[in-house]
Structure formats: C-alpha cells, structure tokens
Phi, psi and omega in degrees: 000145173296141179088021169086032176051049183287333181226131179264155176304321183298326179294317180293320181294319179297324182291336183254353184294334183286349180232239181252150167257106194284153169258174171293120189281157174287184184302327178274359172060050187232015184243130174229149178257146181247116177051226180257011181292157176275357183266129178263126178236161180196185183298330180267184188275347184288145177226151182219137175275138178262132176258094185297330181292341179275347184277339182229140174295164183299326182276002177079003181259153179280129177277130178280144179219161180292149183281125178270136182294132177083358181239127179295128184279078183277139180300146188300326184291348179255355184282142170254319176221135180283353184276132176281151178301142180275338184285130180258131181281133176271095185287338175294317177297323182291324184272338185210039177285171181246125178264142184276329185226149174287142187290342186260321190230008177077004180272163178305133184279114182294342179290330189244338186257190181261004173082000181281150181230165171078198187293332184277358180291128183294134180295133182274141179251174176093176188287348183261011188294333181250025184286121184223155180244013179071207182229144174217087180228164176291152178294324176242128181273122182270132180293143180297338178294341180254330190304321188251014186238160172291160190302318186270359183226057177292156177278156179300135178275124184290347179263348177059224182290345180280353183294129181259015177255165185279143174244007181264098186297314184294322177295319178299313182294331183272320188239340191264000183214162174283158185294162181300149177278149174251006174286169182052036181062019178072013183251136180291119182294332179289313180295319180301322185273321190247355178077005178203135180261127182283354179267349179059225182289346180280351182300137179282359174240028192299334179297336182280348177222039173210162177202166178252128181239150179261126181273172184299330181275006177091350179284149179254130184241138174274127181232151176268138178271147180202132176290145184296332183260014182282157180287130178267110181261003180065210181259004181284114182293342179282336182274104181234145180302139177081358183252132180241177183061042177266117181269134185293156177297323179299320179295318180294324176295319179297320177296316181297325181267008178060039179260000179274132180270114177268079189291341177265314186292316186302308178294326180293320179297318178297317177298317183295322178298316178293319179300316180295319180295317179294321179297318179297316179297321181297315181291324177296318178295325180292323179287334186294332179148168184249021179288176185299321179294322179294321179296319179296321178298316180295320180292325178294318178293318181301325182290343182275348178293136178231163179287158178300155183290344178210150177261154178298145175284162175295133186269152172293136182285136179236172184212133169236131181208185183302328184266011182237070175299143189249131171274124184291155170290121187240122178294133181072303186279345179277038182283169186302311180300320180292318178297321179299318178296317180294322176298318179298330181267000172123000176295134185257337178228135178229159177227153173293165167299153179300124180252140179282132186297313185299312177301327176294315179296329180276359176076025182290129188302315184297322181288322178291335177297333179292343182275352179294144179225158175273153183300336177290340181276352179256014173273156182295146174287164178298143186212125176238106183302137178213163183284137172072013183239349187239136179292150180299140177071015175294128180243103184299330182293340179263356179276164177211173187270326195271130173232163180251140174247135182233163176228142178198159183247000179221147180304318184294329180293310183288332177292312179295323177298314180297317179295320178295317180297312183287339178278320189256348179250116184281346186235090178224126175282309180214166165246119185255132178265122179282119177236029184220352183302124186268356187295137186305316183302322180280314184298314183291339176278355179091009178254182179058228181292350173296341179279347184292335179259010178231069186299324181294316179295320179299317178298317178299321179298308183295319180297316179292318177300319180295328182288330187252001189273002182065230182273357185275123180292158178248136178229170181219147177239123186244162160253173182299327182168185179277317184252153181300318188269009183218073177291136183236358186298326181298320178290321179294321180298317178297321180293320179290333180280320187245334191097166178289164182298332182268359181235337189296323182291322186271322186251348182081193181284154179295334178093033178278120186279333181205148178232131173252132179241120173273124187283045176219155171271168176296320182295324184292322187054229182249022182286341178227167179290156178296144183268089181282344174293319178291322176300319179296321178299316180293326177296317178296325178298316180295322180296335180276354186290336178299314178291320181294324179298319179297323180291323183282339185284130175290124184297338180266355183214099178292146180295150179296121182300332182290344180262357183269155174295141187269049181243175181298131182059024181059023178272128179291144173293146182232122184243133177263153183213133174143114169066023177282121187227005179198168177295333178295313176300315185301307183287331176296318180293320179294317185284321188259330177269344175077021178280159179286321175202181184235137175266130184250129182242270182300325180301325178285328178290324179284316177217094182297342178282009173301329179291327175291322177297320179295317181295320183271346179069033180204158175289145177239114180273086184291133177287164179298322180291326175295316180296321177294328177297323176294324177296318178297320178298318178300318179299313180298316179294326178294318179293327176291323184279320186251352177105154181259016174274185183299318181291319178297321176298321180296316177296316180298317180296316181302310184286334173295315180295323175300318179291317180298333178292347173256312191290343176293344181283351180291129174254119183306141182305321183293349181262354185266142176277330185230146175236156003280159175290155179244136181295332183268000175283141175245133185279149165292174178289135183212163172249149180279185181282346172206174186297324181293318179297323177294319178299316182293341179270356183291137176257020180260133185300329181296324180288327175295320177299317179299319179297318179296326182288342175299330185244334185246003180070184180300143179292157177301144183306331182251019178288140177229153176210134174221115179301149182295332185247020177226154179267344180283154183219170182231124173226121186297327181296322181292335180270359180080000000 
C-alpha cells in the first residue's frame, strides 16, 4: 500500500464483516452483499438472489462485447446486473453547491455561502438549501487557558470569574469528552509528525502525548509531552505546522473595520469611475449625430481622458507546459488535505477553492481560511526546458504551485480583493478570476459565468487586477458561453489578449497571463461531454495572435510591456478543461487541441492518482489497499490541517465523506473490457476482486460512514451528512 502499508485489507474487511459487504448499488442504492452468500441484503427491504452461473461463461472466459455509450464496460465475471444505474449525478451541485449551515456550530458556512446574515440574507435555492452537518463539540468546553498547559500551571484566563468554560482538567477528561480513539494505532498523527499536538488536551489521541507524573510533594500532575525542537504555534488554532498563507486575526479585524489602506486600488477605482463616465458621455455624443457641434463635443470629451494613476508592476514569470498537469479549483473538495494528496501524486499546479471577493475584503475568517496552503504547494512545479515554450528570464526556482481563485461582480471588488491577497499572502503563484461558475446564486449576482455576457466589465476587472497585483500575474477561467447555441469565449479571449477596440490603442492589453477554457456552456452544465473541438478552435486563435499583434501594433509606438502577457512572444498561456480522466485524454488534448496543458477537475476527485498516470504515461490499476491508503493519508492530512480534537475530526469526516461521494465512482482498470475509461460512464452493479474493493465501490452513504470510522472512529452522536449530489442523508440518531 502507498504510505507504508498503514492499513491492511484484512483490517477493512474485519471492520465491515459485522454488517454488510456492499455491492455497487442500483439506482435506488439498496443492495448489499453479505459474505460469500448468494443473498443480497441492504439497508432497504429489497433482496436479490445472485446467479453466479450467469456471471461467467461455461468455459470460464470473459466474453467480449461492444462498448455501450454511457455504460462502463465491466467484464462479465464481475457483473451482478447488466443494467446501468438510471440516476444521473448532478456534478455541478456536487462541485459548487451551497450549504446552509456550518458543520460545527450551525452558523452560515463561509466556505459555501455569501457570508450574509440576518433578515437581509438572500434565501438560498436548490436542493442544498437545508444542507446541515449537525454539531460535533465536546460535552464540556475546556477553557484555552487550560487546554495547552500542564495541570498545575494553567495560563491566566482573560475572562477570570466571568469565564463560562471549564477549568477542571480531570473532570473534562472524565466527563466532558468522548474517549480516546484506538484508530491509527492510537497515536496522534500531528504529534507523531511534528512533535507537538496543536489540540492540546482536546486531542482525541491525547493519551499518546500525555502522562501523569508524581511530584516531590506526592501530588500527581497530568502533563503534555512535547519535543524540544517542535514548532511552537502558541494558542492560535490557525497556526499549524506545515501550513502557509495564514493571515493573522489582527489583519482580518483591520479589514472588517475598514482600517486597511488600499493605496493602489483606491486611486485606480476613482480613475476608473471617471473613465467609465467619460466613455458613456462619448458614446452618447457619438449617437447624437455627426454635425459640427457633435464633433466638437466628442473632441472635448476625448481631451478629458487621462492615463491610469499607476502602471502594472513587472510580473513574476510563470510557465504552463506538457509536464504541468493542473488541479482545478474545486468548491468544497479543493480543500488543503485533498490538494496536498494530489501534489504528492503528481499535480503540478493547484488552486484554492473559489473564494468570494467581498467577504475577503470584509475580513471574514472563513473565506480567508480558503487561502491556506500546504508547504508542498509552494515548491516549484516540474519543468523541462524546451524551445519556443518558455518566456525569457523564467526562473523555475522562484515559481510555485499554489494560486488563488476569486469571484466578484464589480471591478472595485476584485481589485481590492487582489490587492489584499497580494499584500497579505506571501505565497501566491497567480490570482485567477472565475468567469465560469454556473451556480444561480453566483450567476444572478453578476459574477462567475455572469461575466461571460459583459465583456467590457470583464476587461476592466482583469486590467484593474493586473494594475494592483504587484509581481503576481493575473489569469482567468472561462466557460464557452452562457447558452449552448451562442459560444462567446473566442471573442472574450481576444479581448483579454488585446483589450477592446476602444481601449487597446490607448491603454494596451489588459495583461492576462493565462486563460483556462472549460468546454461547456453555463446552460449545458454536465449533461453533455466537454466540447474539445471548440477548445481547439480557440487554441488556434491564440496561436494566431502573434501575427495579429504585429498587425495591430503601431509601428511608431510599441505597446507598453507592462500590459502584455509575460509569456513567450507575449502569447497568453491557454489551458483546456473538461472530462480529462486518463493520461490518454491528457496527452490527446495537448497534441490535438493544441492547449499548453490540461486542467483536471472531476477526474481528480474520482481518482487523484490520475496525475501519477500522466507522469508515468500509463494506466495504474490501483489495488483496494492502495486506495484505502490514500483515504488514510487524507485523514491524517485532515487532522493536521483542522486539528485532532472533536471539531477537527468532524471537519475531517465531513470532507472525507464529500470525497467518497465521488471516488466510489472509480471502476478499477482490471475490471474493464475496454480502454480508455470515460468519466461520464456509469457502471452496472458489480462486485470487486475482493471485499474491500467492493466496499470502496459502494454508492451508499452508510458504507462511506463505515469507511470513515476505520480511521476516525464512531461519528459524533449529532453528526449529519448529506452529499451535495444525493438526496440520501445520514443522521446517527436515526440509526440508533
């Protein structure tokens, strides 16, 4: 198993033997297999007899059959039912749904919502409007003055006698928390790696880094163990070993109180407001008529145009190439532990989850938490020098993997957001503007894919972001358009490369360093395959821009270099996105669509080792124990990122279950009759090559819970879970 054989198949089988060993469920998700019996049992009342003689031909060989569209071609010997599930997964809801409540405290979840509170908060629509994760807290809340200290030497409590939390450590350990876990060998993964646990006495593995000692006066004291060379993170829960881009509480308070000086954005916004007003007056005068008075009015207005108050700084050089597969910005699932796992498996470029611009400017804690990155994400991406592909003076040692993606509906919002990000985050590769999010809440506000029909506003956004971002390049991610029958990305790409016809001569190009195009419209969502033919057309368009740039350039006035993309020949990098599920897809898109590299989204959620396949150039038939090993790694990384206390376990379990709601869709290569696999294929019901493989293929939420319990123990009594793209849910109380 990857990661040092931390979990054996036998352990997983033993953990599930007491209940059901699930099969791939039918559309209603109600069939489980029990041991080697022919009787199928499950959570619902239906039962089914298995005819093993129908699963294999008489000669014991697998019969080859033609590949049916939309159905995973599973070998006959593994089939239970030849019928594919009828239920279609809504991957848009899964990737960018809106949760109503935070999983820990019942408050609006800043990861998914717009951060508004009270009566003015817009009512959320869709199937996720009542999505909640319950509560997972200790029965007795231990004061922080005690949490990180030895029993006889607590720190002074700043609330004194007014403190409503417990200061009795022994009572807390006996009555106020659930007992220590015996999973992961009963050892705290944070303490094991870093020599100090950031959860202190609240850790669910606290016995592994604490002991009781007898003092000279005969009293016995409980003490926390800590290695002498371990990192001291104090009592700040945001400061965790291995995590970078942590913004201080004071900074977030300053943003919330409007005490941060936006010395670049503020003057630029004032200039932009005047520029917009003059442009409107100029066009109105132009419409009014072409008489002599009208011409004089236009010339008078034209004379009032002035240059921006500041020019863009020289940008850090970046690189996208064949050897740099990109992990897409993923709502909910693009969390730090998952990105860390993907980097370990070969992802070369990563992005934060999409963060809303306004909450960032307002200093909201939850939105700034999305900007945290793991130290592995600030290492340089893989780089193979080649002719004609790399911008002059590119220094790979100064490059890094992690970039931030933001969303906003007004130029001033994204400008201030960009300035705040580049000012307070020391490790940013790029700031990417989301122009493709299809979710109604974002679209109707004029952000995300709402920008696809407002090219002038989009240009102003990118131009302004480029002006205030310092050395950090600006990029954009688009969809083909809003409607299926009206693709607009080709026009937008030209505008982002050169600027609009009324601005390019005077202001130069907006300065977009890279463009990613998802080969779907907003209307299409995931109902059809991505349109890579259109992506190829746009790629050819970008390749023609070098000649077009020369034609557009005034021979007496070269364009300002600070406004140009910082790529070879001033050509913007172009990245394709959509339905990449294997190394075959990846290299086919690069070779035939002409993109610089490919961004992987759902394919990485279903099988994160797709990046390893790309690096090695071959299919990898991962065993069930290897796949379970990746789940264990995610758990360990989650506990390091969110903490090993009750709340950290709850967050880790929640995001693990979100991931399992995707990764169960993986069909092992060894079970398929035909290659390459397709991301949009849905398998008939089948059994795996062993019980663990069958368990990992289950689409039933109860089985996902069982998998989580292998590493995180029983869920908190009030824990709830509902996948974004499923209607079934889990409540421990309902299960007894």
